[in-house]
C-alpha positions as a printed Julia matrix, in Angstrom:
273×3 Matrix{Float64}:
  93.36  106.2   111.32
  91.64  102.92  112.16
  92.85   99.96  110.11
  89.3    98.54  110.22
  86.22  100.73  109.83
  82.6    99.77  110.39
  79.23  101.17  109.32
  75.69  100.28  110.37
  72.79  100.35  107.93
  69.86   99.09  109.93
  70.51   95.37  110.46
  73.38   95.36  107.96
  76.94   95.84  109.23
  79.78   96.83  106.87
  83.31   95.83  107.9
  85.94   97.63  105.79
  89.69   96.95  105.88
  91.39  100.33  105.75
  95.12  100.02  105.3
  95.4   100.9   101.59
  99.09  101.85  101.73
  99.88   98.18  102.54
  97.07   96.73  100.4
  95.19   95.88  103.6
  97.83   93.31  104.56
  97.03   91.33  107.7
  99.31   92.97  110.24
  98.73   92.71  113.98
  96.7    95.93  114.28
  94.48   95.09  111.34
  93.79   91.6   112.68
  92.95   93.04  116.09
  90.56   95.48  114.42
  88.91   92.64  112.53
  88.47   90.7   115.75
  86.82   93.69  117.42
  84.53   94.38  114.45
  83.33   90.8   114.0
  82.93   90.36  117.75
  80.66   93.42  117.77
  78.71   91.96  114.84
  78.33   88.63  116.59
  77.14   89.97  119.93
  74.88   92.8   118.73
  71.35   91.42  118.44
  70.34   94.31  116.15
  72.81   93.22  113.44
  71.97   90.31  111.14
  74.11   90.41  107.97
  77.68   91.64  107.43
  79.33   92.94  104.27
  83.13   92.55  104.27
  85.16   94.77  101.93
  88.38   96.74  101.59
  89.67  100.23  100.82
  91.88  101.06   97.83
  93.05   98.66   95.15
  93.05   95.58   97.35
  90.55   93.64   99.39
  93.43   92.09  101.32
  96.96   91.18  100.21
  97.25   88.47  102.87
 100.08   88.13  105.37
 102.04   91.27  106.19
 105.38   89.77  105.26
 107.37   92.85  106.21
 105.94   92.65  109.72
 106.64   88.89  109.82
 110.3    89.51  108.99
 110.54   92.33  111.54
 109.13   90.05  114.25
 111.1    87.0   113.12
 108.01   84.83  112.66
 106.4    83.0   109.75
 102.71   83.76  109.33
 100.42   86.12  111.17
  99.94   85.6   114.92
  96.4    85.44  116.31
  95.12   88.67  117.89
  94.56   88.87  121.64
  90.8    88.96  121.08
  89.48   85.89  119.27
  88.03   86.74  115.87
  84.79   84.74  115.41
  84.92   85.17  111.64
  88.45   83.77  111.33
  87.82   81.03  113.9
  84.65   79.86  112.18
  82.44   80.46  115.21
  80.41   83.3   113.69
  76.82   82.14  113.21
  75.64   85.15  111.18
  76.06   85.42  107.38
  78.86   87.41  105.77
  78.89   88.72  102.19
  82.28   89.47  100.61
  82.43   92.61   98.46
  85.82   92.16   96.81
  87.1    95.51   95.57
  90.54   94.39   94.34
  93.4    92.0    95.05
  92.53   89.05   97.3
  95.79   87.2    97.83
  96.81   84.4   100.19
  95.1    85.07  103.5
  92.88   87.58  101.71
  91.69   84.82   99.39
  91.03   82.61  102.42
  88.89   85.34  103.99
  86.75   85.49  100.85
  86.54   81.71  101.03
  85.09   81.94  104.55
  82.17   84.12  103.43
  78.73   82.82  102.49
  78.1    84.96   99.38
  80.57   86.87   97.18
  80.43   89.92   94.94
  83.54   91.17   93.11
  84.6    93.86   90.69
  85.53   92.36   87.3
  89.2    93.4    87.66
  89.68   91.81   91.08
  92.64   89.4    91.2
  92.66   86.24   93.33
  95.58   84.05   94.3
  96.0    81.22   96.79
  99.65   81.9    97.63
 100.56   78.95   99.89
 102.76   77.32   97.24
 104.87   80.5    97.19
 105.29   80.81  100.97
 105.18   77.32  102.52
 106.27   73.76  101.7
 102.87   72.69  100.4
 100.49   74.5    98.05
  96.88   75.26   98.92
  95.66   71.76   98.12
  92.33   72.08   99.93
  90.91   75.34   98.62
  89.7    74.19   95.23
  88.34   71.05   96.88
  86.33   73.06   99.39
  85.05   75.23   96.52
  83.98   72.09   94.58
  86.12   73.1    91.61
  87.1    70.64   88.87
  90.4    68.9    89.65
  92.53   70.74   87.01
  91.2    74.11   88.22
  91.78   73.12   91.85
  95.35   72.1    90.92
  95.89   75.45   89.18
  94.68   77.18   92.33
  96.91   75.04   94.57
 100.0    75.92   92.52
  99.55   79.65   93.07
  98.28   80.7    89.64
  96.28   83.92   89.57
  92.61   84.1    88.66
  90.55   87.1    87.7
  87.06   87.62   89.07
  85.42   86.75   85.76
  87.07   83.31   85.72
  86.05   82.56   89.3
  82.53   83.75   88.51
  82.41   81.31   85.6
  83.48   78.36   87.79
  80.99   79.29   90.5
  83.28   80.68   93.23
  81.76   84.18   92.96
  78.02   84.95   92.96
  77.95   88.34   91.25
  80.2    90.68   89.28
  79.67   94.41   89.78
  81.43   97.56   88.62
  83.21   99.47   91.4
  80.4   101.97   91.95
  77.88   99.13   92.15
  79.91   96.81   94.38
  78.5    97.79   97.77
  74.98   98.44   96.42
  74.95   94.93   94.93
  76.1    93.43   98.22
  73.48   95.52  100.04
  70.76   94.18   97.73
  71.8    90.62   98.59
  71.8    91.46  102.3
  68.39   93.12  102.08
  66.97   90.07  100.33
  68.23   87.87  103.16
  66.49   90.15  105.65
  63.14   89.57  103.91
  63.31   85.88  104.84
  61.79   84.5   108.05
  64.57   84.83  110.67
  64.63   81.1   111.44
  64.82   80.27  107.73
  67.8    82.58  107.24
  69.67   81.35  110.31
  68.92   77.66  109.76
  69.73   77.78  106.05
  73.12   79.43  106.6
  73.88   76.8   109.24
  72.82   73.94  106.95
  74.74   75.21  103.94
  77.9    75.52  106.02
  77.53   71.92  107.2
  77.36   70.8   103.56
  80.67   72.35  102.55
  83.15   69.72  101.3
  85.83   68.77  103.82
  89.21   67.12  103.42
  89.29   63.58  104.81
  91.24   63.22  108.1
  93.96   61.0   106.62
  94.55   63.46  103.77
  94.69   66.35  106.24
  97.26   64.38  108.24
  99.28   63.79  105.06
  99.17   67.52  104.37
 100.48   68.24  107.87
 103.39   65.88  107.21
 104.12   67.45  103.82
 104.22   70.89  105.44
 107.33   69.61  107.23
 108.87   67.89  104.17
 111.57   70.24  102.94
 114.03   72.89  104.06
 111.99   75.21  106.25
 114.43   78.06  105.65
 112.74   78.46  102.26
 109.66   79.77  104.06
 111.64   82.71  105.43
 113.52   83.13  102.16
 110.26   83.54  100.22
 109.21   86.38  102.5
 112.64   88.03  102.5
 112.83   87.91   98.69
 109.35   89.44   98.45
 110.21   92.24  100.87
 113.55   92.91   99.15
 112.06   92.63   95.63
 114.58   90.03   94.47
 114.63   86.5    93.14
 114.56   83.91   95.97
 117.46   81.54   96.56
 115.74   78.21   97.25
 117.35   75.27   99.05
 114.55   72.73   98.59
 115.54   69.87  100.87
 118.01   69.37  103.7
 119.18   66.19  101.94
 118.79   65.64   98.16
 117.5    62.1    98.73
 114.51   63.51  100.61
 113.06   64.92   97.38
 110.8    61.93   96.67
 111.07   60.2   100.04
 107.69   61.56  101.03
 105.27   60.63  103.8
 102.45   58.45  102.49
  98.8    57.9   103.24
  99.75   54.55  104.74
 102.4    56.04  107.03
 100.12   58.78  108.33
  97.28   56.29  108.85
  99.62   54.09  110.87
 100.61   57.11  112.96
  96.96   58.03  113.49
  96.14   54.44  114.55
  99.07   54.48  116.99
  97.82   57.72  118.55
  94.39   56.16  119.07
Protein backbone atom coordinates (compact mmCIF):
# COMPACT_ATOMS: atom_id res chain seq x y z
CA UNK A 1 0.00 0.00 0.00
CA UNK A 2 1.36 3.40 -1.00
CA UNK A 3 1.49 5.92 1.83
CA UNK A 4 0.71 8.68 -0.69
CA UNK A 5 -1.81 8.23 -3.49
CA UNK A 6 -2.46 10.51 -6.44
CA UNK A 7 -5.31 11.03 -8.89
CA UNK A 8 -5.57 13.10 -12.07
CA UNK A 9 -8.75 14.89 -13.06
CA UNK A 10 -7.83 16.79 -16.18
CA UNK A 11 -5.53 19.61 -15.01
CA UNK A 12 -6.34 18.95 -11.34
CA UNK A 13 -4.05 16.67 -9.32
CA UNK A 14 -5.19 15.13 -6.02
CA UNK A 15 -2.47 14.20 -3.52
CA UNK A 16 -3.84 11.99 -0.72
CA UNK A 17 -1.92 10.92 2.39
CA UNK A 18 -2.77 7.27 2.96
CA UNK A 19 -1.45 6.02 6.27
CA UNK A 20 -4.68 6.01 8.30
CA UNK A 21 -3.45 3.53 10.93
CA UNK A 22 -0.89 6.18 12.04
CA UNK A 23 -3.16 9.18 11.34
CA UNK A 24 -1.00 9.97 8.30
CA UNK A 25 1.97 10.82 10.53
CA UNK A 26 5.00 12.14 8.67
CA UNK A 27 7.28 9.13 8.68
CA UNK A 28 10.15 8.72 6.23
CA UNK A 29 8.17 6.74 3.64
CA UNK A 30 5.25 9.14 3.69
CA UNK A 31 7.54 12.15 3.29
CA UNK A 32 9.30 10.46 0.39
CA UNK A 33 5.92 9.78 -1.22
CA UNK A 34 4.94 13.42 -0.78
CA UNK A 35 8.17 14.53 -2.41
CA UNK A 36 7.54 12.27 -5.39
CA UNK A 37 3.91 13.38 -5.77
CA UNK A 38 4.59 17.11 -5.57
CA UNK A 39 7.63 16.78 -7.83
CA UNK A 40 5.38 15.12 -10.43
CA UNK A 41 2.85 17.93 -10.00
CA UNK A 42 5.53 20.57 -10.43
CA UNK A 43 7.14 19.13 -13.55
CA UNK A 44 4.02 17.96 -15.41
CA UNK A 45 2.91 20.78 -17.71
CA UNK A 46 -0.58 19.26 -18.00
CA UNK A 47 -1.26 19.75 -14.27
CA UNK A 48 -2.21 23.19 -12.93
CA UNK A 49 -3.91 22.93 -9.52
CA UNK A 50 -3.39 20.42 -6.69
CA UNK A 51 -5.79 19.31 -3.97
CA UNK A 52 -4.05 18.00 -0.84
CA UNK A 53 -6.03 15.74 1.50
CA UNK A 54 -5.82 12.69 3.76
CA UNK A 55 -7.39 9.29 4.33
CA UNK A 56 -9.24 8.30 7.51
CA UNK A 57 -9.87 10.51 10.52
CA UNK A 58 -6.77 12.66 10.09
CA UNK A 59 -5.35 14.95 7.48
CA UNK A 60 -1.94 14.58 9.11
CA UNK A 61 -0.97 14.08 12.76
CA UNK A 62 2.44 15.68 12.22
CA UNK A 63 5.77 14.13 13.19
CA UNK A 64 5.89 10.36 13.50
CA UNK A 65 7.19 10.42 17.06
CA UNK A 66 7.45 6.65 17.34
CA UNK A 67 9.76 6.62 14.33
CA UNK A 68 11.74 9.54 15.79
CA UNK A 69 12.32 7.60 19.00
CA UNK A 70 13.26 4.45 17.08
CA UNK A 71 15.82 6.40 15.05
CA UNK A 72 17.05 8.45 18.01
CA UNK A 73 16.33 11.79 16.35
CA UNK A 74 14.11 14.78 17.12
CA UNK A 75 11.91 15.84 14.22
CA UNK A 76 11.42 14.35 10.79
CA UNK A 77 14.46 14.12 8.48
CA UNK A 78 14.18 15.49 4.94
CA UNK A 79 13.52 12.87 2.23
CA UNK A 80 16.21 12.05 -0.32
CA UNK A 81 14.16 13.75 -3.03
CA UNK A 82 13.48 17.42 -2.31
CA UNK A 83 9.79 18.13 -1.82
CA UNK A 84 8.93 21.40 -3.65
CA UNK A 85 5.77 21.85 -1.58
CA UNK A 86 7.60 21.60 1.75
CA UNK A 87 10.57 23.64 0.54
CA UNK A 88 8.38 26.45 -0.75
CA UNK A 89 9.63 26.18 -4.33
CA UNK A 90 6.35 24.97 -5.83
CA UNK A 91 4.97 27.66 -8.13
CA UNK A 92 1.56 26.05 -8.73
CA UNK A 93 -1.42 26.54 -6.38
CA UNK A 94 -2.41 23.96 -3.76
CA UNK A 95 -5.83 23.66 -2.10
CA UNK A 96 -6.01 21.90 1.27
CA UNK A 97 -9.02 19.62 1.77
CA UNK A 98 -8.75 18.93 5.50
CA UNK A 99 -10.64 15.75 6.35
CA UNK A 100 -9.73 15.50 10.04
CA UNK A 101 -6.94 16.15 12.54
CA UNK A 102 -4.23 18.56 11.36
CA UNK A 103 -1.66 18.61 14.14
CA UNK A 104 1.86 20.03 14.37
CA UNK A 105 3.52 19.41 11.02
CA UNK A 106 0.08 18.63 9.60
CA UNK A 107 -1.09 22.10 10.61
CA UNK A 108 2.01 23.58 8.99
CA UNK A 109 1.22 21.79 5.73
CA UNK A 110 -2.26 23.33 5.71
CA UNK A 111 -0.57 26.67 6.40
CA UNK A 112 1.54 26.26 3.25
CA UNK A 113 -1.50 25.92 0.99
CA UNK A 114 -3.13 28.78 -0.91
CA UNK A 115 -6.80 27.93 -0.25
CA UNK A 116 -8.36 25.73 2.44
CA UNK A 117 -11.53 23.66 2.79
CA UNK A 118 -12.23 21.66 5.95
CA UNK A 119 -14.89 19.43 7.45
CA UNK A 120 -16.58 21.13 10.43
CA UNK A 121 -15.22 18.54 12.89
CA UNK A 122 -11.59 18.89 11.81
CA UNK A 123 -9.23 19.66 14.70
CA UNK A 124 -6.15 21.88 14.35
CA UNK A 125 -3.22 22.27 16.71
CA UNK A 126 0.16 23.95 16.39
CA UNK A 127 2.06 21.56 18.66
CA UNK A 128 5.52 23.18 18.89
CA UNK A 129 5.01 24.27 22.51
CA UNK A 130 4.48 20.59 23.42
CA UNK A 131 7.55 19.25 21.61
CA UNK A 132 10.24 21.95 21.55
CA UNK A 133 11.57 24.75 23.77
CA UNK A 134 9.57 27.48 22.04
CA UNK A 135 5.93 27.51 20.98
CA UNK A 136 4.80 28.22 17.43
CA UNK A 137 5.15 31.98 17.79
CA UNK A 138 5.08 32.74 14.06
CA UNK A 139 2.04 30.84 12.81
CA UNK A 140 -0.68 33.17 14.00
CA UNK A 141 1.42 36.11 12.81
CA UNK A 142 1.74 34.64 9.32
CA UNK A 143 -2.03 34.01 9.32
CA UNK A 144 -2.68 37.66 10.33
CA UNK A 145 -4.61 36.54 13.40
CA UNK A 146 -5.34 38.90 16.31
CA UNK A 147 -2.60 38.78 18.95
CA UNK A 148 -4.62 36.88 21.63
CA UNK A 149 -5.66 34.25 19.06
CA UNK A 150 -2.07 33.99 17.78
CA UNK A 151 -0.90 33.53 21.40
CA UNK A 152 -3.51 30.81 21.93
CA UNK A 153 -2.23 29.08 18.80
CA UNK A 154 1.42 29.43 19.89
CA UNK A 155 0.67 27.80 23.26
CA UNK A 156 -0.67 24.63 21.66
CA UNK A 157 -4.40 25.09 22.26
CA UNK A 158 -6.67 23.20 19.89
CA UNK A 159 -9.00 24.86 17.41
CA UNK A 160 -11.92 23.39 15.54
CA UNK A 161 -12.49 24.15 11.87
CA UNK A 162 -15.45 26.40 12.60
CA UNK A 163 -13.32 28.67 14.81
CA UNK A 164 -10.56 28.92 12.22
CA UNK A 165 -13.16 29.62 9.54
CA UNK A 166 -14.50 32.47 11.67
CA UNK A 167 -11.03 34.05 12.07
CA UNK A 168 -10.28 33.69 8.36
CA UNK A 169 -7.74 30.83 8.34
CA UNK A 170 -10.10 28.53 6.39
CA UNK A 171 -11.98 29.51 3.21
CA UNK A 172 -14.83 26.99 3.23
CA UNK A 173 -16.48 24.45 5.52
CA UNK A 174 -17.90 21.33 3.88
CA UNK A 175 -19.46 18.10 5.12
CA UNK A 176 -17.30 15.00 4.53
CA UNK A 177 -19.11 13.94 1.35
CA UNK A 178 -18.78 17.46 -0.05
CA UNK A 179 -15.14 18.06 0.94
CA UNK A 180 -13.43 17.02 -2.29
CA UNK A 181 -16.26 18.31 -4.53
CA UNK A 182 -15.96 21.72 -2.84
CA UNK A 183 -12.20 21.74 -3.35
CA UNK A 184 -12.73 20.65 -6.96
CA UNK A 185 -15.13 23.55 -7.53
CA UNK A 186 -12.48 25.98 -6.27
CA UNK A 187 -9.86 24.37 -8.51
CA UNK A 188 -12.17 24.47 -11.53
CA UNK A 189 -12.85 28.16 -10.93
CA UNK A 190 -9.12 28.84 -10.92
CA UNK A 191 -8.82 27.03 -14.25
CA UNK A 192 -11.35 29.41 -15.82
CA UNK A 193 -8.96 32.32 -15.26
CA UNK A 194 -6.42 33.42 -17.89
CA UNK A 195 -3.31 31.30 -17.19
CA UNK A 196 -1.07 34.32 -16.62
CA UNK A 197 -3.61 35.84 -14.22
CA UNK A 198 -3.75 32.65 -12.16
CA UNK A 199 0.02 32.17 -12.04
CA UNK A 200 0.84 35.83 -11.41
CA UNK A 201 -1.85 36.25 -8.76
CA UNK A 202 -0.70 33.20 -6.78
CA UNK A 203 2.86 34.52 -6.95
CA UNK A 204 1.81 38.01 -5.82
CA UNK A 205 -0.35 36.78 -2.96
CA UNK A 206 2.49 34.63 -1.65
CA UNK A 207 4.84 37.64 -1.69
CA UNK A 208 2.32 39.54 0.46
CA UNK A 209 2.22 36.99 3.26
CA UNK A 210 3.38 38.48 6.58
CA UNK A 211 6.92 37.54 7.58
CA UNK A 212 8.72 37.57 10.91
CA UNK A 213 11.38 40.28 11.10
CA UNK A 214 14.98 38.96 10.94
CA UNK A 215 15.87 40.04 14.49
CA UNK A 216 12.78 38.32 15.90
CA UNK A 217 13.57 35.17 13.92
CA UNK A 218 17.10 35.28 15.38
CA UNK A 219 15.64 35.66 18.88
CA UNK A 220 13.43 32.64 18.23
CA UNK A 221 16.49 30.61 17.17
CA UNK A 222 18.17 31.54 20.44
CA UNK A 223 15.08 30.67 22.49
CA UNK A 224 14.95 27.25 20.81
CA UNK A 225 18.23 26.58 22.63
CA UNK A 226 17.14 28.12 25.97
CA UNK A 227 16.27 25.18 28.21
CA UNK A 228 17.06 21.55 28.88
CA UNK A 229 16.96 19.91 25.47
CA UNK A 230 16.29 16.51 27.02
CA UNK A 231 12.69 17.70 27.43
CA UNK A 232 12.29 17.50 23.66
CA UNK A 233 12.95 13.75 23.74
CA UNK A 234 10.92 13.35 26.93
CA UNK A 235 7.84 14.88 25.29
CA UNK A 236 8.01 12.33 22.49
CA UNK A 237 8.73 9.41 24.80
CA UNK A 238 5.80 10.33 27.07
CA UNK A 239 3.51 10.58 24.04
CA UNK A 240 4.61 7.20 22.70
CA UNK A 241 4.33 5.56 26.13
CA UNK A 242 1.01 7.29 26.94
CA UNK A 243 2.23 8.72 30.24
CA UNK A 244 2.71 12.07 31.90
CA UNK A 245 6.06 13.68 30.95
CA UNK A 246 8.76 14.32 33.54
CA UNK A 247 10.02 17.80 32.64
CA UNK A 248 13.40 19.22 33.67
CA UNK A 249 12.95 22.75 32.33
CA UNK A 250 16.42 24.26 32.60
CA UNK A 251 19.93 22.94 33.15
CA UNK A 252 20.37 25.60 35.84
CA UNK A 253 17.42 27.15 37.74
CA UNK A 254 18.85 30.65 37.30
CA UNK A 255 18.52 30.29 33.53
CA UNK A 256 14.72 30.47 33.79
CA UNK A 257 14.50 34.22 33.13
CA UNK A 258 18.05 34.80 31.94
CA UNK A 259 16.85 34.87 28.36
CA UNK A 260 18.47 36.08 25.14
CA UNK A 261 17.19 39.52 24.17
CA UNK A 262 16.51 41.41 20.98
CA UNK A 263 19.55 43.54 21.77
CA UNK A 264 21.84 40.55 22.24
CA UNK A 265 20.76 38.86 19.02
CA UNK A 266 21.07 42.14 17.10
CA UNK A 267 24.60 42.55 18.41
CA UNK A 268 25.40 39.00 17.30
CA UNK A 269 23.91 39.68 13.86
CA UNK A 270 25.96 42.89 13.53
CA UNK A 271 29.12 41.00 14.53
CA UNK A 272 28.45 38.36 11.86
CA UNK A 273 28.12 41.10 9.23
